[in-house]
C-alpha positions, -999 to 999 in steps of 0.1 A, spaced: 854 297 143 862 304 176 833 308 202 836 339 219 819 345 251 815 386 248 832 408 223 847 445 222 832 471 208 858 486 181 848 520 179 851 526 219 882 529 237 895 502 259 908 516 293 940 502 302 932 498 339 897 505 363 917 535 375 921 549 342 885 543 334 877 562 369 900 589 364 881 595 328 849 593 346 861 618 374 870 642 348 833 648 337 809 673 351 784 665 377 755 651 358 775 635 333 799 619 359 770 603 377 757 589 344 789 576 334 794 558 367 758 541 363 763 531 327 798 517 338 783 498 365 758 483 348 781 473 315 805 458 345 777 438 360 763 427 325 797 412 315 797 395 350 763 381 342 773 374 307 802 351 318 786 335 347 760 324 321 784 310 303 803 291 331 769 277 339 763 265 305 798 248 305 792 232 337 759 219 326 777 206 292 802 186 316 774 170 338 759 156 307 791 141 292 798 126 327 763 115 332 
């Protein structure tokens, strides 16, 4: 079994690029656009925090092995 850091949500489309995502957000109406921008930013920050935490755990594991 592979140890995944994060997994996709299968029922939600994955954009091809950040530009593609931004075009979709820009196509929304005012309030929806603002909400989508905040949600996209929160999701990005959560993904970054998740990867950073994984990297810290990996580094801690390396230090324990080398101690």
